[in-house]
C-alpha positions as CSV (number, residue, x, y, z in Angstrom):
1,M,-0.3,-0.4,0.3
2,A,3.1,2.3,0.8
3,D,4.5,1.9,-2.8
4,S,0.9,2.8,-4.5
5,Y,0.6,5.6,-2.0
6,Q,3.9,7.5,-2.4
7,P,3.7,8.6,-6.2
8,S,0.3,10.1,-5.4
9,L,1.6,12.4,-2.7
10,E,4.9,13.1,-4.8
11,T,2.6,14.2,-7.6
12,S,0.4,16.1,-4.9
13,L,3.3,18.1,-3.5
14,D,4.8,19.1,-6.6
15,R,1.7,20.4,-8.0
16,D,0.7,22.6,-5.1
17,C,4.3,23.6,-4.3
18,T,5.7,25.0,-7.3
19,T,6.2,28.5,-5.9
20,L,7.0,31.6,-8.0
21,S,10.6,31.7,-7.2
22,R,11.3,27.8,-7.8
23,H,9.0,28.2,-11.3
24,V,11.3,31.3,-12.6
25,L,14.5,29.3,-12.1
26,Q,12.9,26.2,-13.7
27,Q,12.0,28.4,-16.8
28,L,15.4,30.1,-17.4
29,Q,16.9,26.3,-16.6
30,S,19.7,27.8,-15.0
31,F,21.3,29.1,-11.3
32,G,23.2,31.5,-13.0
33,P,23.8,35.1,-12.0
34,E,21.0,36.4,-14.3
35,A,18.5,33.6,-13.3
36,Q,19.0,34.0,-9.7
37,D,18.5,38.2,-10.3
38,L,15.2,37.5,-12.3
39,S,14.3,34.9,-9.4
40,T,15.0,37.6,-6.8
41,L,13.3,40.3,-8.4
42,M,10.1,38.7,-9.1
43,N,10.5,37.8,-5.0
44,R,10.5,41.2,-4.3
45,I,7.7,42.2,-7.0
46,A,5.4,39.3,-5.4
47,L,6.4,41.1,-1.6
48,A,5.1,44.2,-2.8
49,G,1.9,42.7,-4.1
50,K,1.4,40.7,-0.7
51,L,1.6,44.0,1.0
52,I,-0.7,46.0,-1.4
53,A,-3.2,42.7,-1.0
54,R,-3.2,43.0,2.6
55,R,-3.8,46.7,3.0
56,L,-6.6,46.5,0.1
57,S,-8.5,43.7,2.4
58,R,-8.6,46.1,5.4
59,S,-9.0,49.2,3.4
60,G,-12.2,50.2,4.7
61,L,-10.7,49.6,8.1
62,V,-7.7,51.4,8.2
63,E,-7.6,55.0,8.7
64,D,-6.2,57.2,5.4
65,A,-6.3,54.0,3.2
66,L,-9.5,55.5,1.0
67,G,-10.2,58.7,-0.7
68,F,-7.8,61.3,-2.5
69,T,-4.8,63.0,-1.2
70,G,-5.4,66.3,-2.5
71,R,-2.0,66.0,-5.0
72,T,-1.9,65.6,-8.7
73,N,0.7,63.3,-10.6
74,V,2.5,64.2,-13.5
75,Q,-0.2,63.7,-16.0
76,G,-2.3,65.9,-14.1
77,E,-4.5,63.1,-12.5
78,E,-5.7,63.0,-9.0
79,V,-3.7,60.9,-6.5
80,K,-5.4,58.6,-4.3
81,K,-4.2,57.3,-1.1
82,M,-4.1,53.9,-2.1
83,D,-1.5,55.1,-5.2
84,L,0.8,56.8,-3.0
85,Y,0.7,54.0,-0.4
86,A,1.3,51.2,-3.2
87,N,3.9,53.5,-4.9
88,D,5.8,53.6,-1.5
89,V,5.6,50.0,-1.1
90,F,7.5,49.2,-4.2
91,I,10.2,51.8,-3.6
92,S,10.3,50.3,0.3
93,V,10.8,46.6,-1.4
94,F,13.3,47.5,-4.1
95,K,15.5,49.3,-1.7
96,Q,16.7,46.2,-0.2
97,S,16.9,44.2,-3.5
98,G,20.6,45.4,-4.4
99,L,19.6,44.9,-7.9
100,V,17.5,47.6,-9.2
101,C,19.2,51.0,-9.5
102,R,15.9,53.0,-10.7
103,L,12.1,53.0,-10.5
104,A,9.9,54.9,-12.8
105,S,6.2,55.2,-12.2
106,E,3.1,56.8,-12.7
107,E,3.4,58.5,-9.5
108,M,6.8,60.1,-10.1
109,E,7.8,62.8,-12.5
110,K,11.2,61.5,-12.7
111,P,12.9,58.0,-11.9
112,Y,13.8,57.4,-8.2
113,Y,17.4,56.5,-7.9
114,I,18.4,54.3,-5.2
115,P,22.2,55.4,-4.9
116,E,23.3,52.3,-2.3
117,N,22.2,49.7,-5.2
118,C,23.3,51.9,-8.2
119,P,27.2,50.4,-8.0
120,I,25.6,46.7,-8.5
121,G,22.4,47.4,-9.6
122,R,21.8,46.5,-13.2
123,Y,18.1,46.7,-13.4
124,T,15.1,49.6,-13.5
125,L,11.4,48.5,-12.7
126,L,8.9,50.3,-14.5
127,Y,5.4,49.9,-12.6
128,D,2.0,51.3,-12.3
129,P,1.3,51.0,-8.6
130,I,-2.5,50.8,-8.7
131,D,-4.3,50.4,-11.7
132,G,-7.6,51.3,-11.8
133,S,-7.7,53.3,-8.6
134,S,-10.7,54.7,-9.2
135,N,-12.4,51.4,-8.0
136,V,-10.6,51.2,-5.1
137,D,-13.2,53.4,-2.9
138,I,-15.9,51.1,-4.3
139,N,-14.5,47.4,-3.6
140,L,-14.1,46.4,-7.3
141,N,-10.9,44.8,-8.7
142,V,-7.3,46.8,-9.3
143,G,-4.1,45.9,-10.3
144,S,-0.2,46.6,-10.6
145,I,1.6,46.2,-13.6
146,F,5.5,46.1,-14.0
147,A,8.3,45.6,-16.5
148,I,12.0,44.9,-16.0
149,R,14.6,46.3,-18.2
150,R,18.3,46.1,-17.9
151,Q,20.0,49.3,-17.4
152,T,22.5,50.0,-20.1
153,G,25.1,52.5,-19.8
154,D,26.2,54.6,-16.5
155,D,23.3,57.0,-16.6
156,L,25.7,59.3,-14.8
157,D,23.5,62.5,-15.4
158,Q,20.2,60.8,-14.6
159,S,18.7,61.4,-17.7
160,A,17.2,57.4,-17.9
161,A,17.8,58.2,-21.9
162,D,18.3,54.2,-22.1
163,L,14.7,53.7,-21.2
164,L,13.5,55.2,-24.3
165,Q,14.1,52.4,-26.2
166,V,11.0,50.0,-28.0
167,G,10.0,47.4,-25.9
168,R,11.9,44.6,-28.1
169,E,15.0,46.1,-26.9
170,N,15.8,45.5,-22.9
171,Q,12.5,44.3,-21.6
172,L,13.3,41.2,-19.7
173,A,10.2,40.4,-17.8
174,A,6.7,41.9,-17.4
175,G,3.5,41.1,-15.7
176,Y,0.7,42.2,-13.4
177,I,-1.1,41.7,-10.1
178,L,-4.9,41.4,-9.9
179,Y,-6.2,42.3,-6.4
180,G,-9.7,40.1,-6.6
181,P,-11.4,37.6,-5.1
182,T,-8.1,36.0,-5.1
183,T,-4.9,37.6,-5.5
184,V,-3.5,36.7,-8.8
185,M,0.0,37.2,-10.0
186,V,0.7,37.1,-14.0
187,Y,4.5,37.2,-15.6
188,S,6.3,36.2,-18.7
189,I,10.2,36.2,-18.5
190,G,10.1,35.4,-22.4
191,T,9.2,31.8,-21.8
192,G,5.7,31.9,-22.0
193,V,2.8,33.3,-19.5
194,H,2.3,32.0,-16.2
195,A,-0.2,32.6,-13.5
196,F,0.1,32.4,-9.8
197,T,-2.6,32.6,-6.5
198,L,-1.5,33.7,-3.5
199,D,-2.3,31.1,-0.8
200,P,-2.6,33.7,2.3
201,S,-2.1,30.7,4.5
202,L,1.4,29.9,3.2
203,G,2.1,33.5,2.3
204,E,3.4,32.1,-1.3
205,F,2.0,32.7,-5.0
206,I,1.4,28.7,-6.1
207,L,1.4,28.0,-9.8
208,A,-2.2,28.0,-11.3
209,A,-1.8,27.7,-15.1
210,E,1.2,27.4,-17.1
211,N,2.0,28.4,-20.7
212,I,-1.3,30.4,-20.9
213,R,-2.4,30.7,-24.9
214,L,-5.1,33.1,-25.8
215,P,-7.9,31.7,-28.5
216,D,-7.6,33.2,-31.9
217,H,-10.7,34.8,-31.3
218,G,-12.7,35.5,-28.2
219,P,-16.2,36.9,-27.4
220,N,-15.3,39.9,-25.2
221,Y,-14.6,43.3,-26.3
222,S,-13.8,45.8,-23.6
223,V,-14.1,49.7,-24.3
224,N,-15.5,52.6,-22.5
225,E,-18.3,53.3,-24.8
226,G,-19.0,56.4,-23.0
227,N,-16.3,58.0,-25.2
228,F,-17.8,56.7,-28.7
229,W,-18.3,60.1,-30.2
230,Q,-14.7,61.4,-29.0
231,W,-13.4,58.5,-31.0
232,D,-12.5,58.7,-35.0
233,E,-15.1,57.2,-37.4
234,S,-13.0,53.7,-37.4
235,L,-13.6,53.0,-34.3
236,R,-17.4,53.7,-34.3
237,D,-17.4,51.5,-37.3
238,Y,-16.1,48.7,-35.2
239,I,-18.3,49.2,-32.5
240,R,-21.4,49.5,-34.8
241,Y,-20.2,46.1,-36.4
242,V,-19.9,44.1,-33.2
243,H,-23.5,45.5,-31.9
244,R,-24.8,44.2,-35.2
245,H,-23.2,40.9,-35.0
246,E,-24.1,38.0,-32.4
247,G,-21.5,36.3,-30.1
248,Y,-20.2,39.7,-28.7
249,S,-20.1,40.5,-25.1
250,L,-19.1,44.2,-24.0
251,R,-17.0,43.6,-20.5
252,Y,-15.5,46.4,-19.2
253,S,-14.7,47.4,-15.8
254,G,-12.5,50.6,-15.5
255,A,-9.4,48.8,-14.5
256,L,-7.0,47.6,-17.2
257,V,-5.4,44.9,-15.3
258,G,-9.0,43.3,-14.4
259,D,-10.1,43.6,-18.2
260,F,-7.0,42.5,-19.6
261,H,-6.9,39.4,-17.5
262,R,-10.4,38.5,-18.9
263,I,-9.0,38.7,-22.4
264,L,-5.9,36.7,-21.6
265,M,-7.9,33.7,-20.0
266,Q,-11.0,33.6,-22.4
267,G,-10.1,35.8,-25.7
268,G,-11.2,38.9,-27.2
269,V,-10.0,42.5,-27.4
270,F,-9.7,45.4,-24.7
271,L,-9.4,48.7,-26.8
272,Y,-8.4,52.1,-25.5
273,P,-8.3,54.4,-28.4
274,G,-7.4,57.8,-28.8
275,T,-10.0,60.8,-28.6
276,L,-10.2,64.2,-29.5
277,K,-9.1,65.8,-26.6
278,K,-6.5,63.3,-26.2
279,P,-5.1,61.7,-29.4
280,N,-2.6,59.6,-27.7
281,G,-5.3,58.2,-25.7
282,K,-4.7,57.8,-21.8
283,L,-2.5,54.6,-21.3
284,R,1.3,55.1,-20.7
285,L,3.5,53.0,-23.0
286,L,6.2,52.2,-20.7
287,Y,4.6,51.1,-17.8
288,E,1.3,50.2,-18.8
289,S,0.9,49.1,-22.7
290,A,4.7,47.6,-23.4
291,P,4.4,45.2,-20.0
292,L,1.1,43.8,-21.5
293,A,2.4,44.0,-25.0
294,F,5.1,41.7,-24.1
295,L,2.8,39.4,-22.1
296,V,0.2,39.1,-24.8
297,E,2.5,38.2,-27.3
298,Q,4.1,35.6,-25.5
299,A,0.6,34.3,-24.8
300,G,0.2,34.1,-28.8
301,G,-1.8,37.4,-29.0
302,K,-1.3,41.0,-30.1
303,A,-0.8,44.5,-29.5
304,T,-1.1,47.6,-31.4
305,T,-1.6,51.6,-31.5
306,G,-4.1,50.5,-34.4
307,T,-1.4,51.0,-37.1
308,E,1.9,49.8,-35.2
309,A,3.1,47.2,-32.9
310,I,2.9,48.6,-29.3
311,L,6.3,46.9,-28.8
312,D,8.0,48.4,-31.7
313,V,6.9,51.9,-30.6
314,V,10.1,54.3,-29.9
315,P,9.2,56.1,-26.9
316,G,9.9,60.0,-27.0
317,E,9.5,60.5,-22.9
318,L,9.1,58.4,-19.7
319,H,5.2,59.1,-19.5
320,Q,4.3,59.1,-23.3
321,R,0.9,57.9,-23.9
322,T,-0.2,55.5,-26.7
323,P,-3.6,54.2,-27.9
324,L,-4.0,50.7,-27.2
325,V,-5.8,47.5,-29.3
326,I,-4.7,44.2,-27.4
327,G,-6.0,40.9,-27.3
328,S,-6.7,37.6,-29.5
329,R,-4.9,38.1,-32.8
330,E,-7.9,37.8,-35.2
331,D,-10.0,40.6,-33.1
332,V,-7.1,42.9,-33.0
333,D,-6.7,42.2,-36.8
334,L,-10.4,43.1,-37.5
335,V,-10.2,46.2,-35.5
336,E,-7.1,47.5,-37.8
337,S,-8.8,46.7,-40.8
338,F,-11.4,49.2,-40.1
339,I,-8.7,51.6,-38.9
340,Q,-6.8,50.9,-42.1
341,E,-9.8,50.9,-44.3
342,R,-10.7,54.7,-43.1
343,I,-6.7,55.7,-43.8
344,R,-7.3,54.4,-47.2
345,E,-10.5,56.2,-47.7
346,Q,-8.9,59.7,-46.6
347,E,-5.8,58.9,-48.9
348,V,-8.2,58.7,-51.9
349,L,-10.2,61.4,-51.0
350,Q,-6.8,63.7,-50.5
351,A,-6.0,62.4,-54.1
352,S,-9.0,63.3,-55.6
353,Q,-8.8,66.8,-54.1
354,K,-5.5,67.7,-55.7
């Protein structure tokens, strides 16, 4: 009986105890310096996620956890108390890493340098500490988005110019943490997309799904239709198309991470196009769009501005915004086809007027 029981026990333990740090090393098939670095960095991100999740779970009970700070960030947006708390958590956690020299986020005008880390720190963390913070006060899902980039050069003038590269150049890893009924962390280091669920009793992120693949087409489209009349006619044509055809469901929560997670798991497309007031949209390229584009391409999907792959966009500044169309390949292609048709019509019209 013991012989028949042991293999089952081993299988159970192997399935239930694949932690995040172990998984990163397995993915890299190495215990070399960079593998150890990435494993350590992922563990620090996971620690930040645990601290933020704990704060969110008690936000209605903790003084000064909800509401606005009275400040505005570099984009002119009002800063919520949870935004500031989460940003401080990431800074505090990575001060202790020894590996990260700079952090750049939505809440800081310039990168935050950690001088004690810079002599040996080879990496930069770009992140949105709380995505969808308008959902915090009404107890809906929010998330954190992150990307790890290798630092190039000494950056002695602290210009962070090396960050203004296309996402394919030196983005080593990317992912997000979703704070919902359970806390989920999804990451990629260029070897597929993998999801982990936080087990509060262990204080560990445990592997839940490996090598996630988007279906080529999905039923969900996620967009704020309240901006319908602010969009280009091509996007309005696309929305009219999905309204007329069966099999499409509108799913929009107001939190990019939550909406993207649904698309990643079920397929479909998320859109945040430009508007008349904001032609480049609202989402930031370096710490929102590019990290998710890295993930979606690893999962077999696609991410574009509508005319250009997100990972090929050259940023001109740290907080650059960009339109985003991301999700299943066929669904993104369909959106792009409406945009391209509109461009061709305009070219024909302009040619006829000459």
